[in-house]
N, C-alpha and C positions, 0 to 999 in steps of 0.2 A: 684539733681541727676536726669541725664536724665531716661526718663523710657517709655519704646515703646512696644507696642502689635504686636504677629508673631504667624504666624498660623502654626499648626505642627500636621501631620498625623502619625496615629501610626502605625507602619508597623509590619507586624506578622513575614515575613520572615526575615533573617540574612545570614550573610557569604559574601564572595567577589563580588559573582556573581549577587547578588540582590543590593549591593553598586553601581556597575558597573552600573547596570541598571537605578537606582535612578539618578545617575549623567548624564547620558544619557538625562535624563528628565528636568535638571535643578537643581534637588533636591539634598540637601546635608541631609547623613546619620549622626542622632546623637542618643547620649542617655541620658535620664533624669533620675538622681537619687537626693538622700537624704531626708531628713526629714522623715525617718523610709520606704519609698518607695523602692522597688527594682528596679534595672535599668529596664528602658522603652523605647525600641528601637523607634524612630520616623525619621522623615523626615522633613527638612523645607526647602522652596524656597531659594538659593543660593545668589541669587541678596538681598534678604530682609535682610538675615543675613550678608551680607557683608556692607550694609547700614546701619544697627544697630550698627556695630563696627566704622563705621567711623565717629560716635557722637563726642562731646567733650570728653564724660564720655569715650570711648573705649572700652575697654573688661571690665570695671566697669557697663557698663551701664545693666539698670535694665529691662527685658525681662517678658511680661507677655504673658507664652504661651498657646495659644488655643489649646489644642489637641481633635481631631475629630477620630473618629473611635475606634476600641481597646476595645469596651466594656463600653462603657461611661467612657473615662478616665477623670478624673477631672482636672481643667485649673489649673497653675501653675507658681508663679513668681519664675523666674530662673535668675542664673547670669552665664555666659560663664565660665567655669572651665578651659577648653582649645581646642585649635583650630587645627587642622592639614591642612598642606596646602602641594599640588602641588610642588615637588623641583622646576622643571622649570617653569612652568605658575604661581604661587603661588597662586591659587584659593584655596577655602576652599573645604577641602575634607570629613571632617570629626569634630563633634563637641561634645563637654561633656557640658550638663547642669547641674547646682547644684541646685536644689529647697533652696527655703529659705524664713524665714517670715519676714516680713516687721515689724514685733512688737519683733524682736530678733535680739541682735549683730552678727554681724559677724567680721569678720576678713579677709581684703583684701591688696593689695597692690596698691599703689599712684604713679603715676610719680612724678619726681622733675622735675623744667623745669627752665633752668638759665635764668637770666635776666638782661642786661646793660652792658655797656662795662669796664670791667675793667681798673683800671688805672696799675694795673701789668701788663697786655697786653699791654698797651701804654709805658711800659718800654721794653718790649722784653720780659716778661714773657709768659709762654705756660700753658691756661687752662687745666687741669685735673679733668674730671668730674668723679669721682670715683664712687657714690652711685646714680643710676638714678630712683628709687623709693625706698619708705619706706613702712613697714609696721604699719597699724591702726586697731582701731577697735572700731565699730560703729554701730549706726541704717543704715539699708539700705539705706532710704533716705537722710542720712547725709554724706554720702561718699563723700569726694572733688573731683571734677573732677582734681585738679592737684594741687601741691605748686607749688609756685610761687617763686624763690629764688634769690634776686638781690645783684650781684658780683659788682657793681659798685665800692665802696670802697675798692675792696681787690687787696691788692698788693702783689707785689712777695714775695714769702715765707709763705704766710698768706693761712688760711683755713678756711672753712665754715663748721659746723658741724648739724649733727639731731636737736642737742638743737635751732639752730637759723631759724628754720622754724615756721611760724605762723600758730599754729594747731587751728582751729576754736571749740568754745564750741562744747560738745559733742561728740568730737573726742577724741582717746585716742592714741598715738602715740608708738608704741610695739619696735620700732627700738630703740636700747640704745641709750642715747642723744651725746656720745660722738664718735657717727658713722662718720667719714670725708663723707662730700658730696664732696665735691671741693676743690681744691688747687691750687694757683697760683705757678709754679715752674720757675728756672730760664731755660735759654736755655740750652742745652747739648751742650757744648763745645767740636766740632769735632776734634778728635787726629790727629796733625799736620803729615803729611805725612813724613817717614823718607828722609832724604835729598838724592838728585836725584845724588850726586855722591858715596853716598853708594852701589847704585843699579846698578850702572854700571861698570863693569869689569874695574881692571886696564889696564891700556893701556900695550901691551906687554907680559900681564901673558898668560901662557900655557892655551889653553885650553883642558879640560879631557877629553879624547877618549870614546866616546861610543860604550861599547861592543855590537857586533854582535847578532842579538837574534837567540838561538837554533832553528835547524830544528824542526817541526812541529812533531809528530808522527801522525799516521794513528789511 
């Protein structure tokens, strides 16, 4: 599991004005909570946080958060609980960090990545990826980066379930085993358009008169 270090500055002020001021400086306002501590407002470097989330671990990356200021705040190992992004520019505008213990199990979601060229697709089928991540429980250092699922032998009308995932030792799959992850479905046949003759007025048939619109009232 990917593990990175990140510096955070404990911030005293809160509110929209403070948040805007931090963002102008390239900082992201964030909150650290969990493990019996009250919510602690901090600020982290926006580029450093974005880089941390672009590792193979994605949002499951373990971050050693070194907090400075605020009366000697202690460092904490955290995971990203929630990210808020700007609607238009998509850069991070706020983050929630959840403090964890490296010696206690946690629950988290792990993405499922499909691999291989399905024989059902070669037959004209369509891949329907129903479940893109699954819930697991394990020690933080054992969190899988992803689950790879080979669909090469999957034919039309066939499915793979959570039970088909190769779950490593030390990891417990909490998603129900019969949950469908992927299915190869037959192509949908479009309904044929009605015969053109039915849409064309019979030659010589009278055309209904369109009534005149009533004059508008003031």
